[in-house]
C-alpha atoms as one frame of an Amber mdcrd trajectory, in Angstrom:
protein
   6.830  -3.864 129.237   5.988  -7.171 127.531   8.911  -9.235 126.338   8.860
 -12.357 124.184  11.681 -14.709 125.087  12.729 -17.551 122.818  14.524 -20.084
 125.009  16.216 -23.154 123.545  16.466 -25.963 126.087  17.437 -29.603 126.192
  14.354 -31.754 125.662  14.450 -33.474 129.055  11.913 -34.097 131.835  11.603
 -31.323 134.420  13.066 -28.479 132.341   9.696 -26.728 131.938   9.038 -26.977
 135.680  12.440 -25.480 136.530  11.970 -22.575 134.119   8.438 -21.854 135.370
   9.629 -22.041 138.984  12.348 -19.481 138.255   9.708 -16.984 137.092   7.461
 -17.788 140.064  10.298 -17.270 142.576  10.941 -13.838 141.066   7.214 -12.993
 141.324   6.710 -12.657 137.566   3.526 -13.850 135.931   3.982 -15.620 132.599
   1.419 -14.170 130.165   1.949 -16.875 127.565   4.008 -20.046 127.345   4.367
 -22.404 124.391   6.797 -25.314 124.263   7.593 -27.710 121.453  10.415 -29.629
 119.882  12.496 -27.986 117.191  13.987 -29.449 114.022  16.237 -31.366 116.440
  14.310 -33.839 118.632  16.732 -33.335 121.543  16.082 -29.549 121.646  12.832
 -27.753 122.559  11.929 -24.099 122.105  10.046 -22.283 124.842   8.346 -19.083
 123.777   7.644 -17.127 126.953   5.782 -13.814 127.087   6.327 -11.945 130.336
   5.572  -8.386 131.470   8.668  -7.118 133.303  10.862  -4.053 133.489  14.122
  -4.137 131.506  16.389  -4.436 134.569  14.272  -7.287 135.973  14.388  -9.050
 132.617  18.174  -8.985 132.693  18.126 -10.676 136.113  15.765 -13.354 134.790
  18.036 -13.934 131.780  21.042 -14.370 134.066  19.143 -16.847 136.246  17.907
 -18.769 133.176  21.464 -19.051 131.855  22.446 -20.710 135.144  19.951 -23.539
 134.569  21.906 -26.492 133.247  19.447 -27.418 130.453  19.177 -23.907 128.946
  21.098 -23.539 125.688  20.167 -20.082 124.370  17.934 -17.156 125.314  16.821
 -14.478 122.846  14.599 -11.498 123.659  12.653 -11.224 120.400  12.077  -7.712
 119.071   8.587  -7.398 117.527  10.111  -5.466 114.601  12.534  -8.238 113.670
  10.531 -11.363 114.496   7.384 -13.163 113.402   4.859 -14.150 116.078   1.598
 -16.059 115.803  -1.126 -17.496 118.005  -3.942 -19.912 117.262  -7.553 -19.828
 118.407 -10.079 -22.633 118.196 -13.614 -21.366 118.730 -16.886 -23.256 118.800
 -19.403 -20.680 117.594 -23.158 -21.078 117.950 -24.938 -20.966 114.569 -28.345
 -21.700 113.102 -29.634 -21.690 109.538 -29.985 -17.897 109.630 -26.553 -17.042
 111.052 -24.335 -19.788 109.595 -23.465 -17.852 106.412 -22.673 -14.684 108.390
 -20.238 -16.533 110.652 -18.644 -18.281 107.648 -18.153 -14.867 106.041 -16.356
 -13.584 109.157 -14.159 -16.701 109.153 -13.269 -16.050 105.494 -12.367 -12.419
 106.224  -9.929 -13.602 108.908  -8.559 -16.345 106.619  -9.665 -18.957 109.116
 -10.619 -22.578 108.573 -13.767 -24.380 109.561 -12.627 -27.641 111.127 -15.955
 -29.070 112.338 -19.607 -28.500 111.509 -22.767 -29.513 113.335 -26.363 -28.271
 113.016 -25.977 -25.909 115.984 -22.289 -24.919 115.901 -19.087 -24.720 113.908
 -15.530 -24.999 115.151 -13.179 -22.477 113.609  -9.395 -22.185 113.637  -7.781
 -18.790 113.113  -4.090 -17.912 113.348  -2.428 -14.533 113.576  -1.365 -11.809
 115.947  -2.981 -11.305 119.347  -4.800  -8.269 117.995  -6.190 -10.177 115.004
  -7.467 -12.989 117.218  -9.057 -10.521 119.625 -10.801  -8.784 116.711 -12.101
 -12.161 115.510 -13.404 -12.999 118.987 -15.113  -9.613 119.248 -16.908 -10.139
 115.917 -18.190 -13.667 116.624 -19.063 -13.081 120.291 -22.582 -11.738 119.456
 -23.394 -15.066 117.759 -22.431 -16.941 120.917 -19.118 -18.565 121.689 -19.807
 -21.995 123.181 -16.138 -22.808 123.827 -12.837 -21.151 123.042  -9.155 -21.940
 123.482  -6.085 -19.926 122.514  -2.519 -21.080 122.280   0.373 -19.157 123.648
   2.434 -17.064 121.299   5.045 -18.798 119.162   7.724 -16.682 117.528  10.956
 -16.813 115.536  13.420 -14.112 114.514  13.192 -13.045 110.879  15.889 -14.174
 108.432  18.901 -11.973 107.855
């Protein structure tokens, strides 16, 4: 089962490597990893998506808590949290297809961030499913390049 972990850590060199090594030692593949500072510059939030069984997840949580720089670990429930990803896609266009691609971008509430005669770069945010649907719709036009961020998530307010 996929779990999204929100891990608050001290913003210090080597913390990311130690956390990633812990997952590697356990033989777990990280599906998605996003790290960034929080409202406090000395604290970073790691959003880690991993596919593990519940009992294995508990072992990972215990091991994470033993790491000196880990402050808090929360297993985010999809029902009570908000999660988003970002995709940047360079889509092949010409004078005949440009308006069709722009229409798809509008449907997905995306933004066009760069335009050239033969391509446009689009940014779209949303759930994994939304981004996959966007990719599927623009793929026939030709995706020249594409990059997706890892998932970022926060628990909903009380």
